[in-house]
N, C-alpha and C positions, 0 to 999 in steps of 0.2 A: 150702557154707555160705553163708547169706544175709547181706546187709549188716547187718541188725540184730544178728545173732549176732556178726559181726566187731566191730561197735561195742561191744557188751556186753563182749566179751573184751578189747578195747582199753581200755575204761573200767576193768575190773578190774585189768589189768596196770599201767596208769599210776597208778591210785589206790594200789596196793600200793607202787609205787616212791616216790610222793610221801609217803605215810604213813611209810614207813621213813626218809625224809629229814627230815620234820617241820621245815621251815625256820624256823618261828616258835616251836617248842617247845610247841605247843598240846597234843599228845598227853600229854606229861608232866603237864600241868595238868588232864587228864581230859576233854579235848575229845572230842566224838563222832567216830567213824571217818569220817564224811562231811564233816568240817570243811572240807576243800579241794575239795569236789565241784564247785563252779563253775569253779575253776581247772583241775581235771582234765578237765572237759568241753571247755573251751576248748583245752586241749593236744591232746586227742583229735581235735578238729576240724581241727587243723593237721597231724596225722600224715600224711595223704596227700601233703603237699608235702615231707615230710622224707625225704631220700635218704641220710642218714648220722646217726650218733650225735651228731656236732657240730651238725647242723641241728636235731635234737631238743633238744639242750641250749639252743640259741638260742631255740627256741619256748618252752621252760620259762622261760627268763630273761625273755622278753618278757611272757609271761602274768603271772608273779609280780611283775614290776616295775610293770606296769599296775595290777594288783589292789591292791598294797600301797604304791604310790607310793614305792618305795625303789630306790636305785641299788646296793643290796647284792646283788641277784640277778644277778650277772654270769654270763656263759656259763661261766666257769671254776667258779664256785660251784654251778652247776647241772649239772655234768658227771657227778656220781655218780648222781643220780636218772635222768639221761638214759641212763647206761650200764645201769642196772637195767631201765629201761623198754624200751630198744632190745633188750637181750638177750631179754627176755620176749616182745616183739612178734615178733622174728625167729624165736625158738624155737617160737612158736605158728603160724608161717606167715602172720602178718598183714602183715609187711614183708619185702621182699627187700633184702639189702644191695647197695649200689651197686657 
């Protein structure tokens, strides 16, 4: 599988996890499905450096904290979308657990 295919798969998996989380409640207000597309792309760019679910949670926390200038996106608050994304990425063979 080529790197573009890996990237596209990673985008889809992370996007699904973030949409399910919907940290700002935008989906309930009728926001488009790509509402968090910029944040998802920034998270996916950090995936190669993530060696664990906890590191992915930290990446999600950093991206959302930077994007929305909020301290409410703690690593603990980002653990559920990280778990969903990590499980999907490992299941698709895009990441290897440490």
